[in-house]
N, C-alpha and C positions, 0 to 999 in steps of 0.2 A: 590358575585363574578361573573365577567365577563365569559361567556362561551368561550370567545377568549383565545387560549394558548398564544397570544403576549399580555404581560402586559404594562401598562403605567409606566413611570419612577417612578412616585411615588409608584406604587405597587413594584417595583423591588428593595426598598432600602436595605433590610435585607434578601433577599431570596437568596438561594443558588440552583443551578441546577446541575444535573449530566448527563452524557450520557453514557450508558452501551450498550456495544457490545462484543460479544465472538470471539474478534480477534484469529484467529489461526496463520495467516502467515502475513509477510509484505504486501503481496497484499491485503488481507482483509483490513488491515489498511489504505492502499492508496485509496482503492475503496470508503472508507466512509470519508476520509479526507475533503472533500468539505462540507458533511452534519456537521461535528463536527464544522467546521469553521463557518458555515452559522447559526446553533443554537447558538454558542457562540456569534455571533454579535447581537443577540436579546436578551440574556440572561442579567441578573444583572450585572452590571460592565463589560459588554461583556466578561465574562469568565465563563467556565464551569469546573467542574471536571471529569475526564475521569476514569470510572471504567473498568477494563479489566483483562482478565486472565493473571497472569504473575508470576515472571518477565520471559519476553520472549524477544528476539532482537527486535520486533517492538515497543516496549515502548520507544527506543531510539529516535523515530521519534516526542514525544510530551515533551521531557525534556526542550527544549528552548522555545517551542510555546507559544507566550504571551496571547493566547486564551484559555490556559489550566491553571487554577488554580493549580491544581496537578492531579497526577496519582494515583489511588488506585488500588491495586491488589485483585482481587476476584477470588474464586475458579470456576474452570469450571466442578466441579463434580457436577452433578445434581441429587445425592443421598441425603440422610438425613443429613449427616454430612457437606456436600458442602453446601447445603442451609442453614442450621443453622449458619454456619460461614458467608455466604454472607448476611444474615438477620443482624447479629450482626455489620458487619462493616458498612451497608447502616444505622442503627439505631444511630451509634457513629457519623455519619456525619451531621445527622438533615437536610436532603434536603427536599425541598418543592416540587420539580419537577424532575422527572426522565424521559428522552427520551431514549427508548429502539430501537437500530437501529438492524433491522433483526426481524426473527419470533421467537425469543427465548420465550417460555411459562414460563420455568423455571425463568428467570430474571423478567418477568413481576409479577408473583406470590412473588417472594424475595421482590420486592419492596413494594407490598401490605401489605405484612405480616410485614415488617419493618417500616410501619406507614408513607410511602411517600405518600403526600396527593395528588399530581397529577402525574399520571403515563400515558404517552403517547407512542404508538407503533404502528406497522403497522397493527395489528389486522387481519391478514389474517385468523387466524383460531379462531373458537368458543372458545376455550381454553384460547389463550390470550387475546381475548375481554373481557372475564370475570374478568380478572385481572386488565384491565385498566380503567381509569375514565371515566365514560359512558358519563357524560355531556360535556366532552373535546373531545372524541373520535370521529373523522371524517373517513368516508369511503375511503379506498385506490381506486384506478382505477380498473377496471376490463376490460380485463385480466390482471393478474399480470404481471408486466414487468420482462423478463427474466434475464436480466443482473443485477448483484449485485449493480454496480454504478447507473443503471437506475431506480433500484427500490428505491434507498434512494433519487433520485432526485424528484421521484413520491411522496415520503413520505414528502419532503420540500414543494414541490408544494400544496400538501392537506392543509397543514397548513399555506399556503401565507407566507412561508419564502423565501427569495429571495437568489437565488445562488450567490455566490460572485466571482467577477473576481479573478482568480488565485487562487480560493479556495481549488484546488485539490493540490496545492504545499505544501510540508512539509516545516516547519520552524526550521532552525538550526542558533545558534548565530555565527555572523562572527568571533569571537573569535575561536570558535571551528572549523570552517570550515578553517580558516587561519592557525591554528595549525597544522591541519592534511596537508594541501597543503604545507606546509614547509618541509615536510619529502620527497616529490617528485619534488619539483620545478625545481631542477637542472637534471632531466632526460631527455634524448633526446627525441626530437619531430620527428613526430606526435605520440601522445598517443591514442592506441585503447584499448578500453574495451571490455572484453568479459563476458558476465554473463553465466557461464556455467552450473549452477545449476538449479534445479526445484523440486517442491514438489513431483511430480508424475515421476516415471521412463518412463512413456510414452512420456513426454514430454521433454525428454533429448536428445540432438543431440549427436550422437557417437562422442568418443574422436578423432577418425581418421578423421571425417570430420572437427573437430575445428582444428586440425593440417594442414590439407590441406588449409583451409581458412586463417588461420595465414600466411602460406607460400605465398599464393596468394597476399594478402595484402602487406606484407612486399616487396614483388618484385616491386609492383605497387608504393608503397608510401616511401620506404626506411626502414631502421631497426627501428628506434623510440623505443618507449615503449610499450609493451603489457602488460596490466592489466587483470589478470585472477580472476574474482570476484565470490564469491559463499559462502556457509555455511561450517560447519565444515566437513560435508559429502562429501564435494567436494575436499578435499585435494588430494586424489589419482589421480583424474581427472586432476588436476593442476600440479601435478608433471610429470604425462604422457605426457602433451602438453610441458611442459617446457624441458623434456629430449629430446623430438623429435626435437625442435627448437634449441637446443644447443645455440651456439653463435651467431645465425643469428639476435638475438634482445635482447634488454634487457626485461626481465620479471619478473613482480612483482606479488607475490601472495596476493591478498586481500581476504583472506578467514577467514571467522567469525569475521571480524573487526567490531568496532560499526559502525552503519550507518551513523555517521556524518563523519567518515572517508571516507565511501563509497560516500557519497553525495559531498564531496569535490572533489574527483576524478572525478565524473560525471560532476561537474560544468566546469571542466577544459579539460575534454577529447575531442578528435576529433570527435570520433564516439564512440557509443555504441550498441554490437550486443549482443543478448542475446534469450536464451529460453523463454518460457511463464512462469515467475517466479515474485517474490517480486521484485527483483532488477530489472527487465524490467519495472515493474510498477513504481518503484521509479525513473528510469533514464527518464520514459516519463513524470512523474509529475513534475519533476525539470526542464526538457524542455530547458536545456542550450546547448545542441549538438544534431546532427542527431541520433535518436534512432530508432533500427531495431529490430523486433522480430520475431523469428522463430516459426511458427505455423503450423507444419505439422500434429500434433495432437490434436489440440485444436481449437474451435472457436476464431476468433480474437476479441479483446476487442474493441467495438465501442466508449468508453468513452475516448480514447484517439486518437484524429482524426490528430493530427501532427505525429504520428509514422509511420513508414513503416512496415507493416505486410507481410512477405515474406510466402506465401503458396504455396503448391505444384504446378506445371506447370499446371495440369489439373483442379486445382480449387478445387479438392476434399480432404476433411481433412482425411488423411488416417493414415500416420505414419510419423515420423521424419526421415527415411531412404529415403523418397520421396523427401525430399530437399538434393540436391547434393551439393558438396562444390563448383563446377564449377557454379552452377546455383545460388546459394547464393552469390557467389563471384559477378557475373554479376549484381544481383540486387543492392548490396552494391555499386559497382562503379556507376552504373546509379544514383544512389540516393545521393551518395556523390561526386559531379564532382570535388571537390578539397579538401584537408586536411591540 
């Protein structure tokens, strides 16, 4: 067999490949979307199986994707029972090759013990390299790229896999997007979407700041419709903002909805403004509207070059409190000349 990880069409006829990653959040999935699509493009029949912990909300990103043969859920548990379960799942699928995105040693050994013939991964640690297929393993660049998305780009480059145009963009069926859109099509314009949630408390903009920003934008652009987007943990925040605004605008809670519904709104909204969160990454990857991220407490994400990253006036990443509503409003109005 050739040492090259890219097979010829004749070699691909009866092969199945899988991509494994310990997706924890929507953002994690978006970070690696381009790698999933690029690997699938060189896989047998241009499709891969995606193995991820779940079920979790991020799984909805892959339901309609033609590059995904199917999604299988594996355990995130790195202890004995979780590993035995994962080994059994991979054995049943009879994969020839597994690509492990990230530095997971546990998943590398799971693939080894499941009898997967070819195992490719980052190999940053000696422990992971031990479980990878030695004659296929290629050294990643040093120093290690800092960003998650940048690390996966380096992984693709190492194996000579081309990045795809729009490879970052998630794929939803037109039918699902249209069905979701029909719920809201009659609501008044402009549409403003707020991503009010975040995985870490330090990345959350205060409720009072969201209220002030909403009031300022409504004064500039008219009543329209405000979509408050987030997870189940953000319901109280959404209620607080809604109660503050009263009848000044139509407010729609998009809290805990399937990602196809959220994506449909993002395709038609006039602007998205959000914390450093999974929904910010989703809006940026869709790329159908101006996307503005509030980064007072975390470094900006360089893999989304077309988004506007609002950082504190002094440029120092300190806290979300350093982003005042008046300052953010100014940046939004400068970025969105009209809606």
